[in-house]
Chimera marker file (.cmm) of the C-alpha trace (Angstrom):
<marker_set name="trace">
<marker id="1" x="20.316" y="-23.347" z="1.167" r="1" g="1" b="0" radius="0.5"/>
<marker id="2" x="18.758" y="-23.416" z="4.618" r="1" g="1" b="0" radius="0.5"/>
<marker id="3" x="19.371" y="-21.044" z="7.537" r="1" g="1" b="0" radius="0.5"/>
<marker id="4" x="22.368" y="-23.114" z="8.658" r="1" g="1" b="0" radius="0.5"/>
<marker id="5" x="24.024" y="-22.927" z="5.256" r="1" g="1" b="0" radius="0.5"/>
<marker id="6" x="23.204" y="-26.532" z="4.389" r="1" g="1" b="0" radius="0.5"/>
<marker id="7" x="22.622" y="-27.122" z="0.703" r="1" g="1" b="0" radius="0.5"/>
<marker id="8" x="20.213" y="-29.557" z="-0.892" r="1" g="1" b="0" radius="0.5"/>
<marker id="9" x="19.923" y="-30.441" z="-4.573" r="1" g="1" b="0" radius="0.5"/>
<marker id="10" x="16.481" y="-29.398" z="-5.812" r="1" g="1" b="0" radius="0.5"/>
<marker id="11" x="16.745" y="-30.536" z="-9.447" r="1" g="1" b="0" radius="0.5"/>
<marker id="12" x="19.548" y="-32.032" z="-11.554" r="1" g="1" b="0" radius="0.5"/>
<marker id="13" x="19.373" y="-30.581" z="-15.052" r="1" g="1" b="0" radius="0.5"/>
<marker id="14" x="22.662" y="-31.800" z="-16.514" r="1" g="1" b="0" radius="0.5"/>
<marker id="15" x="24.254" y="-30.000" z="-19.464" r="1" g="1" b="0" radius="0.5"/>
<marker id="16" x="24.721" y="-26.259" z="-19.068" r="1" g="1" b="0" radius="0.5"/>
<marker id="17" x="21.609" y="-24.444" z="-17.831" r="1" g="1" b="0" radius="0.5"/>
<marker id="18" x="21.590" y="-20.855" z="-19.014" r="1" g="1" b="0" radius="0.5"/>
<marker id="19" x="18.515" y="-18.629" z="-19.487" r="1" g="1" b="0" radius="0.5"/>
<marker id="20" x="15.787" y="-18.994" z="-16.846" r="1" g="1" b="0" radius="0.5"/>
<marker id="21" x="12.210" y="-17.705" z="-16.502" r="1" g="1" b="0" radius="0.5"/>
<marker id="22" x="9.536" y="-18.409" z="-13.894" r="1" g="1" b="0" radius="0.5"/>
<marker id="23" x="5.997" y="-19.203" z="-15.046" r="1" g="1" b="0" radius="0.5"/>
<marker id="24" x="2.927" y="-18.107" z="-13.081" r="1" g="1" b="0" radius="0.5"/>
<marker id="25" x="2.432" y="-21.658" z="-11.723" r="1" g="1" b="0" radius="0.5"/>
<marker id="26" x="5.873" y="-21.586" z="-10.059" r="1" g="1" b="0" radius="0.5"/>
<marker id="27" x="7.603" y="-23.693" z="-12.724" r="1" g="1" b="0" radius="0.5"/>
<marker id="28" x="11.089" y="-22.608" z="-13.751" r="1" g="1" b="0" radius="0.5"/>
<marker id="29" x="11.777" y="-22.828" z="-17.496" r="1" g="1" b="0" radius="0.5"/>
<marker id="30" x="15.400" y="-23.421" z="-18.450" r="1" g="1" b="0" radius="0.5"/>
<marker id="31" x="17.335" y="-23.061" z="-21.698" r="1" g="1" b="0" radius="0.5"/>
<marker id="32" x="19.956" y="-25.795" z="-21.433" r="1" g="1" b="0" radius="0.5"/>
<marker id="33" x="22.824" y="-25.605" z="-23.916" r="1" g="1" b="0" radius="0.5"/>
<marker id="34" x="23.748" y="-29.254" z="-23.481" r="1" g="1" b="0" radius="0.5"/>
<marker id="35" x="27.156" y="-28.633" z="-21.923" r="1" g="1" b="0" radius="0.5"/>
<marker id="36" x="28.364" y="-26.327" z="-24.693" r="1" g="1" b="0" radius="0.5"/>
<marker id="37" x="30.157" y="-23.099" z="-23.911" r="1" g="1" b="0" radius="0.5"/>
<marker id="38" x="32.744" y="-20.979" z="-25.628" r="1" g="1" b="0" radius="0.5"/>
<marker id="39" x="36.374" y="-21.046" z="-24.487" r="1" g="1" b="0" radius="0.5"/>
<marker id="40" x="36.744" y="-18.019" z="-22.248" r="1" g="1" b="0" radius="0.5"/>
<marker id="41" x="39.127" y="-16.820" z="-19.586" r="1" g="1" b="0" radius="0.5"/>
<marker id="42" x="36.595" y="-17.925" z="-16.941" r="1" g="1" b="0" radius="0.5"/>
<marker id="43" x="36.693" y="-21.502" z="-18.308" r="1" g="1" b="0" radius="0.5"/>
<marker id="44" x="40.473" y="-21.664" z="-18.526" r="1" g="1" b="0" radius="0.5"/>
<marker id="45" x="40.255" y="-21.306" z="-22.301" r="1" g="1" b="0" radius="0.5"/>
<marker id="46" x="38.423" y="-24.622" z="-22.568" r="1" g="1" b="0" radius="0.5"/>
<marker id="47" x="35.199" y="-25.040" z="-24.523" r="1" g="1" b="0" radius="0.5"/>
<marker id="48" x="32.329" y="-27.158" z="-23.234" r="1" g="1" b="0" radius="0.5"/>
<marker id="49" x="32.167" y="-30.725" z="-24.541" r="1" g="1" b="0" radius="0.5"/>
<marker id="50" x="28.487" y="-30.579" z="-25.534" r="1" g="1" b="0" radius="0.5"/>
<marker id="51" x="27.954" y="-33.997" z="-23.990" r="1" g="1" b="0" radius="0.5"/>
<marker id="52" x="24.278" y="-33.554" z="-23.097" r="1" g="1" b="0" radius="0.5"/>
<marker id="53" x="21.226" y="-32.830" z="-25.255" r="1" g="1" b="0" radius="0.5"/>
<marker id="54" x="20.421" y="-29.170" z="-25.927" r="1" g="1" b="0" radius="0.5"/>
<marker id="55" x="16.865" y="-28.716" z="-24.667" r="1" g="1" b="0" radius="0.5"/>
<marker id="56" x="14.281" y="-26.440" z="-23.113" r="1" g="1" b="0" radius="0.5"/>
<marker id="57" x="13.317" y="-27.841" z="-19.712" r="1" g="1" b="0" radius="0.5"/>
<marker id="58" x="10.599" y="-27.129" z="-17.160" r="1" g="1" b="0" radius="0.5"/>
<marker id="59" x="11.392" y="-27.612" z="-13.467" r="1" g="1" b="0" radius="0.5"/>
<marker id="60" x="8.143" y="-28.082" z="-11.588" r="1" g="1" b="0" radius="0.5"/>
<marker id="61" x="7.707" y="-26.749" z="-8.027" r="1" g="1" b="0" radius="0.5"/>
<marker id="62" x="8.215" y="-30.293" z="-6.674" r="1" g="1" b="0" radius="0.5"/>
<marker id="63" x="11.624" y="-30.546" z="-8.447" r="1" g="1" b="0" radius="0.5"/>
<marker id="64" x="10.470" y="-32.816" z="-11.290" r="1" g="1" b="0" radius="0.5"/>
<marker id="65" x="12.185" y="-31.949" z="-14.591" r="1" g="1" b="0" radius="0.5"/>
<marker id="66" x="10.425" y="-32.188" z="-17.962" r="1" g="1" b="0" radius="0.5"/>
<marker id="67" x="12.056" y="-31.832" z="-21.358" r="1" g="1" b="0" radius="0.5"/>
<marker id="68" x="9.606" y="-29.633" z="-23.250" r="1" g="1" b="0" radius="0.5"/>
<marker id="69" x="11.522" y="-29.013" z="-26.496" r="1" g="1" b="0" radius="0.5"/>
<marker id="70" x="14.485" y="-30.997" z="-27.858" r="1" g="1" b="0" radius="0.5"/>
<marker id="71" x="13.855" y="-30.447" z="-31.561" r="1" g="1" b="0" radius="0.5"/>
<marker id="72" x="11.705" y="-28.421" z="-33.915" r="1" g="1" b="0" radius="0.5"/>
<marker id="73" x="10.458" y="-29.982" z="-37.144" r="1" g="1" b="0" radius="0.5"/>
<marker id="74" x="12.843" y="-32.903" z="-36.647" r="1" g="1" b="0" radius="0.5"/>
<marker id="75" x="15.928" y="-30.707" z="-36.228" r="1" g="1" b="0" radius="0.5"/>
<marker id="76" x="17.654" y="-30.782" z="-32.825" r="1" g="1" b="0" radius="0.5"/>
<marker id="77" x="18.149" y="-27.542" z="-30.923" r="1" g="1" b="0" radius="0.5"/>
<marker id="78" x="21.708" y="-26.221" z="-31.080" r="1" g="1" b="0" radius="0.5"/>
<marker id="79" x="22.239" y="-24.439" z="-27.753" r="1" g="1" b="0" radius="0.5"/>
<marker id="80" x="19.134" y="-22.775" z="-26.260" r="1" g="1" b="0" radius="0.5"/>
<marker id="81" x="20.320" y="-19.634" z="-24.542" r="1" g="1" b="0" radius="0.5"/>
<marker id="82" x="17.850" y="-17.016" z="-23.331" r="1" g="1" b="0" radius="0.5"/>
<marker id="83" x="14.148" y="-17.172" z="-22.527" r="1" g="1" b="0" radius="0.5"/>
<marker id="84" x="11.101" y="-15.029" z="-21.689" r="1" g="1" b="0" radius="0.5"/>
<marker id="85" x="7.342" y="-15.402" z="-21.581" r="1" g="1" b="0" radius="0.5"/>
<marker id="86" x="5.092" y="-13.507" z="-23.971" r="1" g="1" b="0" radius="0.5"/>
<marker id="87" x="1.391" y="-12.772" z="-24.231" r="1" g="1" b="0" radius="0.5"/>
<marker id="88" x="-0.843" y="-15.801" z="-23.805" r="1" g="1" b="0" radius="0.5"/>
<marker id="89" x="1.827" y="-17.718" z="-21.869" r="1" g="1" b="0" radius="0.5"/>
<marker id="90" x="3.936" y="-18.695" z="-24.865" r="1" g="1" b="0" radius="0.5"/>
<marker id="91" x="7.669" y="-18.997" z="-24.269" r="1" g="1" b="0" radius="0.5"/>
<marker id="92" x="10.209" y="-17.274" z="-26.516" r="1" g="1" b="0" radius="0.5"/>
<marker id="93" x="13.804" y="-18.485" z="-26.573" r="1" g="1" b="0" radius="0.5"/>
<marker id="94" x="16.981" y="-18.005" z="-28.563" r="1" g="1" b="0" radius="0.5"/>
<marker id="95" x="18.896" y="-20.900" z="-30.101" r="1" g="1" b="0" radius="0.5"/>
<marker id="96" x="22.297" y="-19.724" z="-31.355" r="1" g="1" b="0" radius="0.5"/>
<marker id="97" x="24.175" y="-22.141" z="-33.604" r="1" g="1" b="0" radius="0.5"/>
<marker id="98" x="27.702" y="-23.334" z="-32.882" r="1" g="1" b="0" radius="0.5"/>
<marker id="99" x="30.354" y="-23.592" z="-35.601" r="1" g="1" b="0" radius="0.5"/>
<marker id="100" x="30.275" y="-26.717" z="-37.759" r="1" g="1" b="0" radius="0.5"/>
<marker id="101" x="33.332" y="-28.826" z="-38.590" r="1" g="1" b="0" radius="0.5"/>
<marker id="102" x="34.419" y="-26.193" z="-41.116" r="1" g="1" b="0" radius="0.5"/>
<marker id="103" x="34.489" y="-23.561" z="-38.344" r="1" g="1" b="0" radius="0.5"/>
<marker id="104" x="31.554" y="-21.627" z="-39.750" r="1" g="1" b="0" radius="0.5"/>
<marker id="105" x="28.388" y="-21.230" z="-37.697" r="1" g="1" b="0" radius="0.5"/>
<marker id="106" x="25.040" y="-21.208" z="-39.504" r="1" g="1" b="0" radius="0.5"/>
<marker id="107" x="22.519" y="-18.569" z="-38.408" r="1" g="1" b="0" radius="0.5"/>
<marker id="108" x="20.775" y="-19.134" z="-35.112" r="1" g="1" b="0" radius="0.5"/>
<marker id="109" x="17.069" y="-18.867" z="-34.400" r="1" g="1" b="0" radius="0.5"/>
<marker id="110" x="14.509" y="-17.139" z="-32.250" r="1" g="1" b="0" radius="0.5"/>
<marker id="111" x="11.910" y="-19.760" z="-31.305" r="1" g="1" b="0" radius="0.5"/>
<marker id="112" x="8.499" y="-19.990" z="-29.663" r="1" g="1" b="0" radius="0.5"/>
<marker id="113" x="6.887" y="-22.853" z="-27.758" r="1" g="1" b="0" radius="0.5"/>
<marker id="114" x="3.647" y="-23.489" z="-25.954" r="1" g="1" b="0" radius="0.5"/>
<marker id="115" x="3.598" y="-25.184" z="-22.558" r="1" g="1" b="0" radius="0.5"/>
<marker id="116" x="2.830" y="-28.522" z="-24.223" r="1" g="1" b="0" radius="0.5"/>
<marker id="117" x="5.892" y="-28.372" z="-26.493" r="1" g="1" b="0" radius="0.5"/>
<marker id="118" x="4.352" y="-27.146" z="-29.745" r="1" g="1" b="0" radius="0.5"/>
<marker id="119" x="7.379" y="-25.239" z="-31.058" r="1" g="1" b="0" radius="0.5"/>
<marker id="120" x="8.436" y="-23.241" z="-34.080" r="1" g="1" b="0" radius="0.5"/>
<marker id="121" x="11.494" y="-21.341" z="-35.305" r="1" g="1" b="0" radius="0.5"/>
<marker id="122" x="10.196" y="-17.831" z="-35.892" r="1" g="1" b="0" radius="0.5"/>
<marker id="123" x="13.277" y="-15.845" z="-36.957" r="1" g="1" b="0" radius="0.5"/>
<marker id="124" x="16.227" y="-17.682" z="-38.499" r="1" g="1" b="0" radius="0.5"/>
<marker id="125" x="18.642" y="-15.071" z="-39.809" r="1" g="1" b="0" radius="0.5"/>
<marker id="126" x="20.479" y="-13.751" z="-36.751" r="1" g="1" b="0" radius="0.5"/>
<marker id="127" x="24.135" y="-14.668" z="-36.616" r="1" g="1" b="0" radius="0.5"/>
<marker id="128" x="24.120" y="-15.380" z="-32.842" r="1" g="1" b="0" radius="0.5"/>
<marker id="129" x="20.817" y="-14.620" z="-31.081" r="1" g="1" b="0" radius="0.5"/>
<marker id="130" x="21.755" y="-14.206" z="-27.435" r="1" g="1" b="0" radius="0.5"/>
<marker id="131" x="18.953" y="-12.387" z="-25.654" r="1" g="1" b="0" radius="0.5"/>
<marker id="132" x="15.199" y="-12.037" z="-25.958" r="1" g="1" b="0" radius="0.5"/>
<marker id="133" x="12.609" y="-9.847" z="-24.229" r="1" g="1" b="0" radius="0.5"/>
<marker id="134" x="8.991" y="-8.917" z="-24.744" r="1" g="1" b="0" radius="0.5"/>
<marker id="135" x="8.385" y="-5.155" z="-24.803" r="1" g="1" b="0" radius="0.5"/>
<marker id="136" x="6.354" y="-3.754" z="-21.943" r="1" g="1" b="0" radius="0.5"/>
<marker id="137" x="3.363" y="-3.160" z="-24.238" r="1" g="1" b="0" radius="0.5"/>
<marker id="138" x="3.355" y="-6.883" z="-25.222" r="1" g="1" b="0" radius="0.5"/>
<marker id="139" x="3.385" y="-5.739" z="-28.843" r="1" g="1" b="0" radius="0.5"/>
<marker id="140" x="7.007" y="-6.306" z="-29.817" r="1" g="1" b="0" radius="0.5"/>
<marker id="141" x="9.715" y="-8.896" z="-29.310" r="1" g="1" b="0" radius="0.5"/>
<marker id="142" x="13.325" y="-7.748" z="-29.000" r="1" g="1" b="0" radius="0.5"/>
<marker id="143" x="16.034" y="-10.256" z="-29.854" r="1" g="1" b="0" radius="0.5"/>
<marker id="144" x="19.693" y="-9.422" z="-29.292" r="1" g="1" b="0" radius="0.5"/>
<marker id="145" x="22.241" y="-10.436" z="-31.878" r="1" g="1" b="0" radius="0.5"/>
<marker id="146" x="25.686" y="-10.857" z="-30.291" r="1" g="1" b="0" radius="0.5"/>
<marker id="147" x="27.358" y="-10.673" z="-33.701" r="1" g="1" b="0" radius="0.5"/>
<marker id="148" x="26.187" y="-7.478" z="-35.446" r="1" g="1" b="0" radius="0.5"/>
<marker id="149" x="25.353" y="-7.922" z="-39.108" r="1" g="1" b="0" radius="0.5"/>
<marker id="150" x="23.690" y="-5.812" z="-41.755" r="1" g="1" b="0" radius="0.5"/>
<marker id="151" x="19.990" y="-5.838" z="-42.506" r="1" g="1" b="0" radius="0.5"/>
<marker id="152" x="17.042" y="-5.076" z="-40.238" r="1" g="1" b="0" radius="0.5"/>
<marker id="153" x="19.143" y="-4.964" z="-37.096" r="1" g="1" b="0" radius="0.5"/>
<marker id="154" x="19.574" y="-1.747" z="-35.144" r="1" g="1" b="0" radius="0.5"/>
<marker id="155" x="22.996" y="-0.214" z="-34.648" r="1" g="1" b="0" radius="0.5"/>
<marker id="156" x="23.386" y="-2.031" z="-31.308" r="1" g="1" b="0" radius="0.5"/>
<marker id="157" x="22.809" y="-5.398" z="-32.989" r="1" g="1" b="0" radius="0.5"/>
<marker id="158" x="19.270" y="-5.998" z="-31.749" r="1" g="1" b="0" radius="0.5"/>
<marker id="159" x="16.308" y="-6.769" z="-33.959" r="1" g="1" b="0" radius="0.5"/>
<marker id="160" x="12.783" y="-5.656" z="-33.308" r="1" g="1" b="0" radius="0.5"/>
<marker id="161" x="10.226" y="-8.087" z="-34.661" r="1" g="1" b="0" radius="0.5"/>
<marker id="162" x="7.069" y="-6.770" z="-36.266" r="1" g="1" b="0" radius="0.5"/>
<marker id="163" x="4.964" y="-9.468" z="-34.615" r="1" g="1" b="0" radius="0.5"/>
<marker id="164" x="1.825" y="-8.232" z="-32.908" r="1" g="1" b="0" radius="0.5"/>
<marker id="165" x="0.421" y="-9.642" z="-29.699" r="1" g="1" b="0" radius="0.5"/>
<marker id="166" x="-2.443" y="-11.234" z="-31.648" r="1" g="1" b="0" radius="0.5"/>
<marker id="167" x="0.036" y="-13.121" z="-33.863" r="1" g="1" b="0" radius="0.5"/>
<marker id="168" x="1.995" y="-14.293" z="-30.838" r="1" g="1" b="0" radius="0.5"/>
<marker id="169" x="-1.045" y="-16.090" z="-29.440" r="1" g="1" b="0" radius="0.5"/>
<marker id="170" x="-1.034" y="-18.278" z="-32.563" r="1" g="1" b="0" radius="0.5"/>
<marker id="171" x="2.555" y="-18.134" z="-33.866" r="1" g="1" b="0" radius="0.5"/>
<marker id="172" x="2.070" y="-21.339" z="-35.838" r="1" g="1" b="0" radius="0.5"/>
<marker id="173" x="0.027" y="-19.291" z="-38.300" r="1" g="1" b="0" radius="0.5"/>
<marker id="174" x="2.641" y="-16.545" z="-38.734" r="1" g="1" b="0" radius="0.5"/>
<marker id="175" x="5.074" y="-16.456" z="-41.622" r="1" g="1" b="0" radius="0.5"/>
<marker id="176" x="8.224" y="-14.536" z="-40.767" r="1" g="1" b="0" radius="0.5"/>
<link id1="1" id2="2" r="1" g="1" b="0" radius="0.2"/>
<link id1="2" id2="3" r="1" g="1" b="0" radius="0.2"/>
<link id1="3" id2="4" r="1" g="1" b="0" radius="0.2"/>
<link id1="4" id2="5" r="1" g="1" b="0" radius="0.2"/>
<link id1="5" id2="6" r="1" g="1" b="0" radius="0.2"/>
<link id1="6" id2="7" r="1" g="1" b="0" radius="0.2"/>
<link id1="7" id2="8" r="1" g="1" b="0" radius="0.2"/>
<link id1="8" id2="9" r="1" g="1" b="0" radius="0.2"/>
<link id1="9" id2="10" r="1" g="1" b="0" radius="0.2"/>
<link id1="10" id2="11" r="1" g="1" b="0" radius="0.2"/>
<link id1="11" id2="12" r="1" g="1" b="0" radius="0.2"/>
<link id1="12" id2="13" r="1" g="1" b="0" radius="0.2"/>
<link id1="13" id2="14" r="1" g="1" b="0" radius="0.2"/>
<link id1="14" id2="15" r="1" g="1" b="0" radius="0.2"/>
<link id1="15" id2="16" r="1" g="1" b="0" radius="0.2"/>
<link id1="16" id2="17" r="1" g="1" b="0" radius="0.2"/>
<link id1="17" id2="18" r="1" g="1" b="0" radius="0.2"/>
<link id1="18" id2="19" r="1" g="1" b="0" radius="0.2"/>
<link id1="19" id2="20" r="1" g="1" b="0" radius="0.2"/>
<link id1="20" id2="21" r="1" g="1" b="0" radius="0.2"/>
<link id1="21" id2="22" r="1" g="1" b="0" radius="0.2"/>
<link id1="22" id2="23" r="1" g="1" b="0" radius="0.2"/>
<link id1="23" id2="24" r="1" g="1" b="0" radius="0.2"/>
<link id1="24" id2="25" r="1" g="1" b="0" radius="0.2"/>
<link id1="25" id2="26" r="1" g="1" b="0" radius="0.2"/>
<link id1="26" id2="27" r="1" g="1" b="0" radius="0.2"/>
<link id1="27" id2="28" r="1" g="1" b="0" radius="0.2"/>
<link id1="28" id2="29" r="1" g="1" b="0" radius="0.2"/>
<link id1="29" id2="30" r="1" g="1" b="0" radius="0.2"/>
<link id1="30" id2="31" r="1" g="1" b="0" radius="0.2"/>
<link id1="31" id2="32" r="1" g="1" b="0" radius="0.2"/>
<link id1="32" id2="33" r="1" g="1" b="0" radius="0.2"/>
<link id1="33" id2="34" r="1" g="1" b="0" radius="0.2"/>
<link id1="34" id2="35" r="1" g="1" b="0" radius="0.2"/>
<link id1="35" id2="36" r="1" g="1" b="0" radius="0.2"/>
<link id1="36" id2="37" r="1" g="1" b="0" radius="0.2"/>
<link id1="37" id2="38" r="1" g="1" b="0" radius="0.2"/>
<link id1="38" id2="39" r="1" g="1" b="0" radius="0.2"/>
<link id1="39" id2="40" r="1" g="1" b="0" radius="0.2"/>
<link id1="40" id2="41" r="1" g="1" b="0" radius="0.2"/>
<link id1="41" id2="42" r="1" g="1" b="0" radius="0.2"/>
<link id1="42" id2="43" r="1" g="1" b="0" radius="0.2"/>
<link id1="43" id2="44" r="1" g="1" b="0" radius="0.2"/>
<link id1="44" id2="45" r="1" g="1" b="0" radius="0.2"/>
<link id1="45" id2="46" r="1" g="1" b="0" radius="0.2"/>
<link id1="46" id2="47" r="1" g="1" b="0" radius="0.2"/>
<link id1="47" id2="48" r="1" g="1" b="0" radius="0.2"/>
<link id1="48" id2="49" r="1" g="1" b="0" radius="0.2"/>
<link id1="49" id2="50" r="1" g="1" b="0" radius="0.2"/>
<link id1="50" id2="51" r="1" g="1" b="0" radius="0.2"/>
<link id1="51" id2="52" r="1" g="1" b="0" radius="0.2"/>
<link id1="52" id2="53" r="1" g="1" b="0" radius="0.2"/>
<link id1="53" id2="54" r="1" g="1" b="0" radius="0.2"/>
<link id1="54" id2="55" r="1" g="1" b="0" radius="0.2"/>
<link id1="55" id2="56" r="1" g="1" b="0" radius="0.2"/>
<link id1="56" id2="57" r="1" g="1" b="0" radius="0.2"/>
<link id1="57" id2="58" r="1" g="1" b="0" radius="0.2"/>
<link id1="58" id2="59" r="1" g="1" b="0" radius="0.2"/>
<link id1="59" id2="60" r="1" g="1" b="0" radius="0.2"/>
<link id1="60" id2="61" r="1" g="1" b="0" radius="0.2"/>
<link id1="61" id2="62" r="1" g="1" b="0" radius="0.2"/>
<link id1="62" id2="63" r="1" g="1" b="0" radius="0.2"/>
<link id1="63" id2="64" r="1" g="1" b="0" radius="0.2"/>
<link id1="64" id2="65" r="1" g="1" b="0" radius="0.2"/>
<link id1="65" id2="66" r="1" g="1" b="0" radius="0.2"/>
<link id1="66" id2="67" r="1" g="1" b="0" radius="0.2"/>
<link id1="67" id2="68" r="1" g="1" b="0" radius="0.2"/>
<link id1="68" id2="69" r="1" g="1" b="0" radius="0.2"/>
<link id1="69" id2="70" r="1" g="1" b="0" radius="0.2"/>
<link id1="70" id2="71" r="1" g="1" b="0" radius="0.2"/>
<link id1="71" id2="72" r="1" g="1" b="0" radius="0.2"/>
<link id1="72" id2="73" r="1" g="1" b="0" radius="0.2"/>
<link id1="73" id2="74" r="1" g="1" b="0" radius="0.2"/>
<link id1="74" id2="75" r="1" g="1" b="0" radius="0.2"/>
<link id1="75" id2="76" r="1" g="1" b="0" radius="0.2"/>
<link id1="76" id2="77" r="1" g="1" b="0" radius="0.2"/>
<link id1="77" id2="78" r="1" g="1" b="0" radius="0.2"/>
<link id1="78" id2="79" r="1" g="1" b="0" radius="0.2"/>
<link id1="79" id2="80" r="1" g="1" b="0" radius="0.2"/>
<link id1="80" id2="81" r="1" g="1" b="0" radius="0.2"/>
<link id1="81" id2="82" r="1" g="1" b="0" radius="0.2"/>
<link id1="82" id2="83" r="1" g="1" b="0" radius="0.2"/>
<link id1="83" id2="84" r="1" g="1" b="0" radius="0.2"/>
<link id1="84" id2="85" r="1" g="1" b="0" radius="0.2"/>
<link id1="85" id2="86" r="1" g="1" b="0" radius="0.2"/>
<link id1="86" id2="87" r="1" g="1" b="0" radius="0.2"/>
<link id1="87" id2="88" r="1" g="1" b="0" radius="0.2"/>
<link id1="88" id2="89" r="1" g="1" b="0" radius="0.2"/>
<link id1="89" id2="90" r="1" g="1" b="0" radius="0.2"/>
<link id1="90" id2="91" r="1" g="1" b="0" radius="0.2"/>
<link id1="91" id2="92" r="1" g="1" b="0" radius="0.2"/>
<link id1="92" id2="93" r="1" g="1" b="0" radius="0.2"/>
<link id1="93" id2="94" r="1" g="1" b="0" radius="0.2"/>
<link id1="94" id2="95" r="1" g="1" b="0" radius="0.2"/>
<link id1="95" id2="96" r="1" g="1" b="0" radius="0.2"/>
<link id1="96" id2="97" r="1" g="1" b="0" radius="0.2"/>
<link id1="97" id2="98" r="1" g="1" b="0" radius="0.2"/>
<link id1="98" id2="99" r="1" g="1" b="0" radius="0.2"/>
<link id1="99" id2="100" r="1" g="1" b="0" radius="0.2"/>
<link id1="100" id2="101" r="1" g="1" b="0" radius="0.2"/>
<link id1="101" id2="102" r="1" g="1" b="0" radius="0.2"/>
<link id1="102" id2="103" r="1" g="1" b="0" radius="0.2"/>
<link id1="103" id2="104" r="1" g="1" b="0" radius="0.2"/>
<link id1="104" id2="105" r="1" g="1" b="0" radius="0.2"/>
<link id1="105" id2="106" r="1" g="1" b="0" radius="0.2"/>
<link id1="106" id2="107" r="1" g="1" b="0" radius="0.2"/>
<link id1="107" id2="108" r="1" g="1" b="0" radius="0.2"/>
<link id1="108" id2="109" r="1" g="1" b="0" radius="0.2"/>
<link id1="109" id2="110" r="1" g="1" b="0" radius="0.2"/>
<link id1="110" id2="111" r="1" g="1" b="0" radius="0.2"/>
<link id1="111" id2="112" r="1" g="1" b="0" radius="0.2"/>
<link id1="112" id2="113" r="1" g="1" b="0" radius="0.2"/>
<link id1="113" id2="114" r="1" g="1" b="0" radius="0.2"/>
<link id1="114" id2="115" r="1" g="1" b="0" radius="0.2"/>
<link id1="115" id2="116" r="1" g="1" b="0" radius="0.2"/>
<link id1="116" id2="117" r="1" g="1" b="0" radius="0.2"/>
<link id1="117" id2="118" r="1" g="1" b="0" radius="0.2"/>
<link id1="118" id2="119" r="1" g="1" b="0" radius="0.2"/>
<link id1="119" id2="120" r="1" g="1" b="0" radius="0.2"/>
<link id1="120" id2="121" r="1" g="1" b="0" radius="0.2"/>
<link id1="121" id2="122" r="1" g="1" b="0" radius="0.2"/>
<link id1="122" id2="123" r="1" g="1" b="0" radius="0.2"/>
<link id1="123" id2="124" r="1" g="1" b="0" radius="0.2"/>
<link id1="124" id2="125" r="1" g="1" b="0" radius="0.2"/>
<link id1="125" id2="126" r="1" g="1" b="0" radius="0.2"/>
<link id1="126" id2="127" r="1" g="1" b="0" radius="0.2"/>
<link id1="127" id2="128" r="1" g="1" b="0" radius="0.2"/>
<link id1="128" id2="129" r="1" g="1" b="0" radius="0.2"/>
<link id1="129" id2="130" r="1" g="1" b="0" radius="0.2"/>
<link id1="130" id2="131" r="1" g="1" b="0" radius="0.2"/>
<link id1="131" id2="132" r="1" g="1" b="0" radius="0.2"/>
<link id1="132" id2="133" r="1" g="1" b="0" radius="0.2"/>
<link id1="133" id2="134" r="1" g="1" b="0" radius="0.2"/>
<link id1="134" id2="135" r="1" g="1" b="0" radius="0.2"/>
<link id1="135" id2="136" r="1" g="1" b="0" radius="0.2"/>
<link id1="136" id2="137" r="1" g="1" b="0" radius="0.2"/>
<link id1="137" id2="138" r="1" g="1" b="0" radius="0.2"/>
<link id1="138" id2="139" r="1" g="1" b="0" radius="0.2"/>
<link id1="139" id2="140" r="1" g="1" b="0" radius="0.2"/>
<link id1="140" id2="141" r="1" g="1" b="0" radius="0.2"/>
<link id1="141" id2="142" r="1" g="1" b="0" radius="0.2"/>
<link id1="142" id2="143" r="1" g="1" b="0" radius="0.2"/>
<link id1="143" id2="144" r="1" g="1" b="0" radius="0.2"/>
<link id1="144" id2="145" r="1" g="1" b="0" radius="0.2"/>
<link id1="145" id2="146" r="1" g="1" b="0" radius="0.2"/>
<link id1="146" id2="147" r="1" g="1" b="0" radius="0.2"/>
<link id1="147" id2="148" r="1" g="1" b="0" radius="0.2"/>
<link id1="148" id2="149" r="1" g="1" b="0" radius="0.2"/>
<link id1="149" id2="150" r="1" g="1" b="0" radius="0.2"/>
<link id1="150" id2="151" r="1" g="1" b="0" radius="0.2"/>
<link id1="151" id2="152" r="1" g="1" b="0" radius="0.2"/>
<link id1="152" id2="153" r="1" g="1" b="0" radius="0.2"/>
<link id1="153" id2="154" r="1" g="1" b="0" radius="0.2"/>
<link id1="154" id2="155" r="1" g="1" b="0" radius="0.2"/>
<link id1="155" id2="156" r="1" g="1" b="0" radius="0.2"/>
<link id1="156" id2="157" r="1" g="1" b="0" radius="0.2"/>
<link id1="157" id2="158" r="1" g="1" b="0" radius="0.2"/>
<link id1="158" id2="159" r="1" g="1" b="0" radius="0.2"/>
<link id1="159" id2="160" r="1" g="1" b="0" radius="0.2"/>
<link id1="160" id2="161" r="1" g="1" b="0" radius="0.2"/>
<link id1="161" id2="162" r="1" g="1" b="0" radius="0.2"/>
<link id1="162" id2="163" r="1" g="1" b="0" radius="0.2"/>
<link id1="163" id2="164" r="1" g="1" b="0" radius="0.2"/>
<link id1="164" id2="165" r="1" g="1" b="0" radius="0.2"/>
<link id1="165" id2="166" r="1" g="1" b="0" radius="0.2"/>
<link id1="166" id2="167" r="1" g="1" b="0" radius="0.2"/>
<link id1="167" id2="168" r="1" g="1" b="0" radius="0.2"/>
<link id1="168" id2="169" r="1" g="1" b="0" radius="0.2"/>
<link id1="169" id2="170" r="1" g="1" b="0" radius="0.2"/>
<link id1="170" id2="171" r="1" g="1" b="0" radius="0.2"/>
<link id1="171" id2="172" r="1" g="1" b="0" radius="0.2"/>
<link id1="172" id2="173" r="1" g="1" b="0" radius="0.2"/>
<link id1="173" id2="174" r="1" g="1" b="0" radius="0.2"/>
<link id1="174" id2="175" r="1" g="1" b="0" radius="0.2"/>
<link id1="175" id2="176" r="1" g="1" b="0" radius="0.2"/>
</marker_set>
C-alpha cells in the first residue's frame, strides 16, 4: 500500500497462507494450508475446499515465490500452519492433520527443513500441532498442541522437546 492508499499485489501464493517468518536475507517463509480451514463463525460455518497444494513457500524480496517443501519422505504435507527459525537457520513448522473420510484425524507433525528443502518430520504424536517457537536460549523447541492429550505434554497442551541446539543443526541425524 503506497502513501495514496493504492494497493499492489506483491506475490500471489494461492491456497491459504497462515504462519509467516522473515529470514535474515529478507525472504518471507509461509506455511500454506492449501485452502483448508475449519468451519468457523468467521467463515460463515463453511470449511475451506483444500483446492491448492499444502506447502511451505519462500517469497523472495523481488516477489518470486518458491515451493520449498510439498512432501516429506514421499508423503504430502497436510496443512502447514505455524513457522519459526531455529539455530543454524533451519526452519521449524507444524503440520496438523485434517480428519480423514471416517472423520478421525491422524496425529499431526512438527517438522524441520533447511533452506534447500531437506525436510524431516521430527515429532509425530501431537493431536493438532498449532504453534511452534524456539526458546530464547536456542536450546528448546516449544510446540503447541491445540487438542490437549495425555503424555509428555504440559497442562496447557504444549510440549517441550528435549532437542539441543547441536542436534538442531543436523536434525537428520536425530531420532525422536
